[in-house]
N, C-alpha and C positions, 0 to 999 in steps of 0.2 A: 834610552826610553824618552819619548816626548813628554813635554810638560803636561799635556792633556791626559796622557796615560797615567802619569804620576798622580794627577789630581783625582782621577776616577778610582785608582787603587786606594788612595788615602780616604776618600769618602766612603768606599766600601768597607775598609778596615775599621774606620771610626764608627760606622753604623753597626757593624757586627759586634764590636767591643762594647758599645753603649747598650745595645740590646742584651748582651750577655750579662753585663754588670747589673742591669735592672732586674733580670730574671733571678740572678743569684741573690740579690738583696731582698726580693719580694716573695720568692717561692721556696718553701721548705722542701728538702729532698724526701723521697720515699725510701726508707731504709728497710732492708730485708730482715727476716727472722734472725739471722745470725748476727746482725749489727744492732737491731732495735728491739727485737721481741715482737710479740703479737698475741693472737688469740688461739687457744687450743680448744677444739671441739671434738668430743668423743661421741661417735654415732654407733648405734647398735642395730644390726639387721634383724628383722622379725620375719617369722613365717607368714607367707601370703596365702590366699585362698587356694592357689594351685602350685605354689613354689615353697621350697624349704630353704631356710637360711643356713646353709652350710658354708664351709671355707671357700668352695668354688664360687658360690653365688656372691659371697662377700667380696671376692676378688673382682668379679664383674662389676659389682656396685662401685668399687673403688675407682675403676677406670672411668665410669660414667661421671662420678663426682669430680674426678680430675679435669674432665672436659668442662664441667660446669664452672669450676673455680677459675679456670683459664678464661672462660667466657665472661665472668664477672669482673675481669680486669685485675685480679689479685695476682701480681707477679711473684715468682719464686715461692709458690706454696709447697708445703710438705704434707704428703698423704701416705699413710701406711696402715696395713691390716694388723690389728692387735688380737691375738687369739683367733678363733674361728668366726666370731660374729661382731667384732668391733673394728671400727675404722677411726684412726686418729688423724684429724685434719688440723694443721697449723697454718694460720693465715697471718703473714707479717703486716703489722701496722694497720689492722682493719679498724675502721671507726665505729661501725655498727655491727658487732659480732652477732647480736641476737637476730637481726634481720638476715644476716648471711646464713645462720644456722637454719632459719625457716626456709630460705630459698634453696639451698643445696640439699636439704633433707626432703624436699617434696618428691613424691613418686614420679610426677611428670608423665602420666599416661595420656598421650595425645591421640585423639581419635576423631574421625570425621563421619557424620551421620546424615542420612536423608531424613527430613522431617515429614512425618506421616500426617500431622495435623495438630490442632490445639487440644489440650487435655485439662481436665480438672485436677487441681493439686490434691494432696501434696506430692513432692517428688518421692519416687520409690526406688527400690533396688532393681538391679538388672533382672529381667524376667528370663525364663528358661530359653526362650527363642531369641534372646539378645536385645529385645526392645527395652526401653526405659523412659521415664518421665522426669524431666529436669526443668528448673525455673528458666523462664525466658529473660535474658539479660536486658532486653529492650523494653520490657513492660512488667513492672513489679506486680506480683500477684498472679501473673499468668504463667502457664506451664506449656511445654511442648512435648509431644510424643515423638520419640526418636526410634528409627529402625536400628537394626544391629549395625555395628561399625562396618563401614565399607572401605575404610582406609585408616591406617595407623601411623603414628609418628615415625615408624621405621622407614616409611617411604619418603620422608623429608630429607632432601640432600643438604639444604642450607637454610638458615633463618637469620635475618638481619633486622635490627631496629631501624625504622625510617620515619622521618618527619614528613607527613603528607601536607604540603603547602597549597594544594589545589582545592582543598575542602576544609570543613571544620572538624575532620576526624582526628587531627593532631598526630600524635605518635602512634605508629602501627608496627606490626611485625610482618615483614614480607617473607613468604615461603617459596622455595623452589623444590619441585619433586623430581625423584629419579624417573627413569624411562617408564617402567611399568606403572608406578604410582601416578605418573602424569596422565596415563590413559584412564586409570580408575577415577581420578579427579574430573576428567572430562566427562566420563560416564555419569558420575553423581550429579554434576551441575547440569548436564544435558537433560537428565530425567526431571530435575527440579524446574528447568525452564519450560517444560511442557505444561506445568500447572497454570491455572488462570491467575491473573493479577489479584493480589490480596489474599490468596489461599496460602496458609502456613506451609503447605507442601512445596511452595516455590522457594523455600529457604533451605540452606545447608548449615547444620550445626557443627561448630568446632568445639570439642569438649576437652578440657584439661582437668584431670583428677576429679571426675564427677561434677564438673561445673562447666556450663556453657559460657565460654569467654567471648564468643562471637557467633552470630547466626545471620550471615548476610543473605539478602534476597537477590534473586537473579534479575538483572536489569533487562529492559526490553530488547536490548541488542544481542543478548545471549541466545543462540539458535537452539531450538528444541531438538533434542537428540544428540546434537554435536557437542554442546556445552562449551566450557572455557578451555581453550587450547593453550599451548605454550608452557604447560607444566608449572604454573605459578599461582599463588593465592595470597590473600592478605588477611591478617587477623586484626580486627579493630575492637575497641572497647574503652575508649577514653583513657588510654594509658598515659602516665607521665613518662618522661625520657628514661628514668631509671627502671620503671616497671617494664617498659618495652625491652630494654636491654636485658633485664633479668629473665623475662619470658623467652627471648631469643636464645639466651644461654641455655635455658632448660631444654628447649626444643632441639638445639644443636647437640647437646650432650646425650639426648635420648632418655628413655624411661629407665628408672631403676628396676633391676630384675626382682628385687624384694623390697618391701617397705623398710624404712629406717626411722629410728627415734633418737633424739638427742638425750644422752645420759649424763653428759658433763660439759661444762663450758668454763674456761678460766683464762686468765691473762698470764703469759709466761715471759720471762726475760730473754735476752739475746743468748744464743748458743756460744758465742765467742767470749763474752764477758767484757766489761768496761776496760779492764786493764789491758787485755789483748788488743782492743780497738785503739786505745791510746798509744800503745806501743807500736802498732801497725802504722798509725798516722805519723808518729814521730820518725819511724824508720823511713817512711815514704818521703817525708820532708828532708831528712838528712841525705837520703839517696839522691833526690832531685837536686839538692844544693851541691853535692859532690859532682854530679853530672854537669851542672852549669859551670862550676869552677874548672872542671877538666876541659870542657869545650872552650872556655875563655883562655886557658893556658895554652891550648894547641892553636887556636885560630885568632886569638887576641881581640882586636876590635870587632871583627865579624863574629867571633864567638860570643862576644858580649851582646851583640844584636840578636844572635840566635837564641841566647838565653832569655832575653826579653820576649822574643817570639814564643819561646817554650812556655813562659809564664802565661802569656795570652792564650796559648793553646789550652793550658789547664783550665783557665777561666771559661773559654768558649765551649769546650767539650763538656765541662760540668754543667754549664747552663743548658746545653742542648739535651743532656740526659734528664735534667730536672724538668725542662719544658715538655719533653715527650712523656713524662710521667713514668719513666722506667724505674725499677726498684734497684737500689744499690746494694749489692751483696758481695761477698768475697769472690765468688766466681766472676761476677760482673767486673769487679775491680781488676781481675786478671786481664780482662780485655783492655782495660785502661793502661795497665803496665805495658802490654804489647804495643799499644798505640803510641805510648811515650817513646818507646824504642824506634818506632817508625818515624815519628816526628823528628827525633834527633838524626835519624839516618838520612832523611831528605835534606836537611841542612848540611850535614857532613858531605853528602854527594856533591852538592853545589860548591862548597868551599874547596874540596879537593880538585874539582874540575877547574875552578877559577885559578888555582895555583898552576895547573898545567897551561892554561891559556895565557897567564901572565908570563910564564917562562918562554912560551912560544913567541910572544910578541916582542920580547926583549926590551930594549930601552924605551921604545915607543909606548909601552904600556904605562909608564909612569906619568905620561901626560894626561891620560884619562883612565882612572882606575875603574870607572864604571864599565868600560869596554870588556875586559876579561870576565867580570862578574855577569854582565848581561849575556855574553856568549855562553858562559857556563850554565846559566838558567835555561837557555834554549837547548843546549846539548844534553842536559841530564833529564829533560822532560820525559823522554821515552822511558828511561829506567824508572823514574819516579812514578809515572803513570802505570807501567806494567806491574810494579811491586804493589802499588796501592789497589789496582783493580783485582789482582789475584787474591789479596787479603779481603777485599770487599765482597768478592764472590763467595768466599767461605763464610763471611759474617752474614750475608744475606740469606744463604741457604740454611745456616744454623738457626737463624731467626724464623724462617718460613716453615721448617719441617721439624725442628726439635721442640722440646718443652722444658719447663722447669729451669734449672741452673744453666743448661746449655743455651737456652733462648736468651737469658740475661747476658751471657757472655757475648752472644752475637750482637745484641743491641749496643752495648758499650763499645765493642770493637768497631762496629760500623760507624758509630758517631765519632770515635777517635780517629779513624782513617780519613773520613771526610774533613774533619777539623785539621788534621795534620797537613793535608793537601792545601787547605786554605791558608794556614799560617806560614807554611814553608814557601809557597809559590806567590803569595800576595804580601803577607805582613813582612817576612824577612826580606823579600825583594824590595819592598817599599822603603824599609829602614835603611837597607844598604845603599839604595840609590840616593836617598837624602843625605846620608852621612858622607858618602864618597864624593859629593859635590863640594864639600867644605875645602877651602884652600889649605888649611892647616893639615888636613889629612892627605891631600894630594902632594904636599911637599914631603911627607914622611910615609912612603909606601910600606915600609917595614911594619908600621904599627897596625896595618890592616890585617896582617896574617897571611896574605896571599903572595907576598914578595919572595917567599922561599918555599921550596918543595917539602921541607921537613926531612929529618934524618932518615927515617925509614924509606921514604920515597927516593931520596938521593942514592941510598945504597942499592935499592932495587933497580934504579935506572942505570947505575954503573954496571951491575951484574944481575941480569935477569935469571932467576933460578930455573933450572931445567926440570920442572916437576913432571910434565907429561911424558918425558923420556922414560920415566919409570912408572908409567900409569898402571901397568899390570901389577907391580909391587904394591902400589897404593890400594888398588881395588882388592887385591888378595888380603892385605892387612885389614881393610874394612870388612871384608867377608868373614875374617877370623873373629873380629869384635862382634859381628852380628851372630855368629855361632855361639859365642860366650853368652850373649844376651838371651838367645833362644834356649840355651842350656839352663840358664837360671829360671826361665819361665817353665821349662819342662821338669827340672829337678826340684827346685824349691817351690814352684807353683806361684800363682798370682793370689795374693791375699786381698780379697775385696773387703771394703769397709762395711760397717753395719748398715749404711744406706743402700748397699747393693744386696746384702745377704739377709738382712733382718737380724733379730737378736732378742734381747730381753730388756724390758722397761720396768724399772722398780720405782714406785712412787713412795717417798718417805715424807713423814709429817713430824715437824719439830714444834716445841712449845713457844718458840720465838722466831722472828724473821731471820732468814739465813742469807748471809752475804754470798752472792753468786760466785765472785772470784775466789773467795776462801773455800767454798765447797768444791769448786773446780780444781783448785790446787791440791786439796786433800785427796780427792779421788785419783788425780794424776800421781801423787806421791805413793798411793797404795798399790800402784802397778797397773793402772788403767788409763794410759795417756790418751787413748783414742775415744774415751767415753764422751758422750754428749750430755752435758749437765745444764739443767735449766731450773730456775726458781720462780715462784709466783709472787714473792714479796710478802706472803702471809704465812711463812713457815713450811711451805711445801717444796720439796726438792725432787726433781725427776732425773733419773740417771738411766741413759740408754747405752748399753754395751752389747757386745756379741754374746751369743747364748752361753751362759756360764752356769756353774753348779751352785749349790747352796753355800759352799765354803767361800767362794768368791763374793757372793752376795753379802755374807757376814763381814768380810773384809771391808767392803764399801760402807756398810752400816757403821762399823767401828771408826772408819776414817771420818764420816760425817758427824759422828758423836763427838769427836775431838774438837770440832769447830762450831757445832750447833747445839751441843748438849744431847740428852737422850732423844732418839728418833724411833719412830715406829713405822712398820711397813703398811702403807695404806692399800697398795695394789701391786701385784707382781704378775706381769703378762709377757708371753712370748709375742713378738711383733714382727710383721713382715717387712720387706724392704720398702723404704720410702721412695727410692728410685726404682719403680716397678718395671716389669717386663716391657710394657708399652713405651715407657720413657726411654729405656735402654735401646729399644728397637728404633725409635725415632731419632735418637742421638746418633746411632750407627748409620742410619739411612742418611741423615743430614751430612755426616762426615764423609760418607761415600760419595754423595752427590757433589760435595764441595771439592773433593779431590778430583773427581771426573771433570767438573767445570774448570778447575785450574789447568788440568791436562789439556782440555780442548782449547782454552784461551791461549795457553803458551804454544800449542801446536799452530794456531792461526798466526800468532805474533812472531814466532820464531820458526822452528821446524819440529816435527815429532821427535827427532833425536834429542834436541835440547829439552823439550817438554818431558820426555821420559827420564832424562838424567836428573832434572830438578825434582820430579815427583819421587824418583827412586831414592834420592838423597834425603828427602823429607820422610819417607817411609822408614828408612834406616834410622833416622834420629828418633822417631817415635818408638821403634822397637828397642833401641838402646836404652831409652829412658825407662820403658816398662821392664826391661831386663835388669837395669840397675835397681829398681824398686823391688824386684823379685829377689835378687841376691841380698839386699839389705833387710828384707822382711818387712817393708813398710806397707801399710794398707793403701788401697786405691779406692777413693771415695769421690764425691762430687768436686772437691777442691782439687784433687789430683787430675780429674777429668778436665777441669778448666785449665790447669797447667799444661796438660797434654795438647789441648787445642791451641794454646799459646805457642808451644813448640812448633806445631804445624805451620802457623802463620809466619813465625820468625824464620824458619828454615827455608821456606819457599821464597820469602822476600829477599833473603841473603843470596840465594842461588840466582835469582832473576837479575840482580844487579851485575854480577860477573858475566853471565851469559849475554846480557845486553851489550857490555863492553866488547865481548868476543865478536858479536855480530857486527858491531861498528868497525872493528879492526879488519874483519873479513871483507867489508865493503870497499875499503881503501888499501887493503894489504897487498894487492897485486898477486904475485906468484909466491909470496911467503908461505911456507908450509903451515898447515893448520896447527900442529903441535907448538910451533914457535909463536904463533898468534895467541894460542891459549895461554902460554907462559906469560906473554906480555899482558894479557887481560888480567891474569891473577896478580902480577906485579903492580899494575896500575891501580887496581881496586883494593889491594890488601890494606893500605893505610885506612881507607874508608871502612873496611870490615873490622879492623882492630879498634878504631876510634868509636864506631857505633856499638860494638860489643862492650867496650869499656863503659860507655854511657849506660847501657842496660845493667851491667854487672854491679855498678855502684848502688843502684836501687835494690837489686836482689840480695846483695851481701848485707845491706842494712836491714832488710826484712828478715834474713836468716839469723842475724845476730840479735836484733832487738825485738823481733816480732813474737817471740815466745813459742811454746810448744805447738800452739794451734796453727802457726804459719810455717813451722819448720819444714814439713814435708812439701808444702807448696813452693817454698823458696828453693829447696834442694832440686825439685823437678825442673824449675825454670832455669836455675844455674846450669844444671846438666844440659838442658835443651839449648841454651844460648851458646855454650862452649862447643857442644856437638854440632850445632848449626853452622858455626864459623868453620869448623874443621871439615864437615861433610861437603861444604861448597868447594873447598880446595882439593880435597883428597877423594871425593866421590863424584860430585856433579860434573866437574870439568874433565877429569880423566874418562868418565863414562861417556860424556858428550863427544869427546875426541874419538873414542873407540867406535861409537855408533856412527859418527860421521865418516870415519875411515872405511867402515864396512858398507855404509849406505850413503855415499856422497850425494850431495844435491846436484840436480841436473845443471849443466853449464848454461848460463844465460845466452839467449840468442843474440848473435851479433847485431849491432845497431845498423839499420839501412844507411847506405851512403847518401849524403845529401844530393839532391838533384842539381845538375849544373845550371848556373844562372847566366843567361846571355845578356851581354851589354850591347845595346843598339849602336852606340857611337863607334866603337872599335871593332865590333864583331867578334871579340874574344869570348871564349867559353871558359869559365872559372869554376 
């Protein structure tokens, strides 16, 4: 690497690290409801003039509210129906809960009216023919007579807050209409444009909940009869930035099918508890420390540099998440765990390849240790890029199409993947180049960790295992395991958590404040380990469990009495799933699109046979983890969903690395049979697979042992996923790829054209 390239890498790394450090020290993180707590708002639906507030209407209102809350920028909200007419909204870390309650509880009936003329006040109700009189927002004390609505908010496709810098209107809300509504808008504005200047009929009124928020007049350039085309409009009204964003969120979410009123508002504590959070943080630190020590023990000096780069990775990724304003929750941290594994994997790939290059160069490698490392960075770029892009595709689609905890997982995973690529290919490479220039290091190649292949690599080099010779046996064994998993799903069934199925929420009141961790431990000891326990700090305890009988409720009451003194039941409601049908649909859609995108990308980068093998191995891992949880009788909730998404990313990443090596060997393998090349690919990448897996297992084992009951299922799912991901690459992806390639071989490349003869003038010879 040239000195100029080293200088530019150093400047880039220093700038990124300095910016990350500044953000970390000056910007507090946004913690989710499970880590920090937040605001609980209980809304009750009411009968409208033409609608009845039943369970179905409440469910429709809940989905509208979910869109509004997402539009307000509150990440990781929890919304659930309680009984037939109540909706419980939990907003993590919200600063102004009263304003949020006012905003999300508005009916938001958006309508567009032709103005028939000025009117004498006061404003009146809607007449039988749909006309009405409302106050003119541009002239206090004046009123406008409006015709029946010609267009409703259902015709609005999108609404965005925008700053109008070309005039004094400031913040506005830009609207875009659907096809039919765009024609209605052109018709309304075209009729208004036919009125004479100064006539109130030249205006169009935009009404939100019985109030004219904007009544723009048609400019001289608007043609009479044709109106404003393009299907767009703009709401003005002297809005502040927050008011414009709130209004855009209301319009995007749509109108509530029934009116709602706020019946309760309180502050709740975190669902995990302070002890669980402390234990999780300690487990993560211990796991990362063990990972660093393991990498140092295996790769020595380069391992030490990789550990330093891993610490910088943690700093940069954390700062990026904070700077983006993303909410840190347990599912989001799952994406971070996966990204840590990817960060370790990128470094391990480079170091293993550097060992190969050092061995190939022989004695000449000792003169310049940078040469094998530089070559290794160049050769592993393809595998690193493919594994990162496939994971980034999944993260991007999860963020774009999913909601709630799945979206949070996508955010942290995407940030982690980009940061991993930066630290591995820039920071680690920079540190390695600087250290390997030192004379003391060049005189002692063994200290670098690349001067020997390692025990596992040495054994595999001497005797390459004949795995693909028995590929039918491996595929049959994997199919048998898959049948066992499917049998567990069919026989035992899938036990969904309370977030998916709904259940029962009992609100207890004590005479004194209740410690959240003590209450949570008491309820768990009473036989309800999956209960969600929250406290308000004022003696109120909320316990959410699956639907139970009165006997179970009394058991919980007795358990709480032991730690809080006498408690009374304040409220006892059946509650719907907080991960509602639309959220589940969006999560499945996002997951399906992510798998399809990965399949397409791998088909382009490799062949459809390789892509099918990688995706089939990933699907097998997912089904095996689900089957394991079915046989163990463990519930599947949002935390399990995050773990399952982590398994998807890890499995594909692992398969891509081995398939990339197989592709490389085929390019220079000559006439060596494909099964033999596949065996070599497995043998050459197996040390990387084992070392990367060990790095992830340290973190997960620490979480399983120290994380407590709240993280036990999460850790079990990830442990199973990591182990299965390593195994499926060797025993499913590679055998299946060889089988498919044997049946559907790639077309032979066309022979290169012979070079044209070159005539030499002096001798007349043709060569």
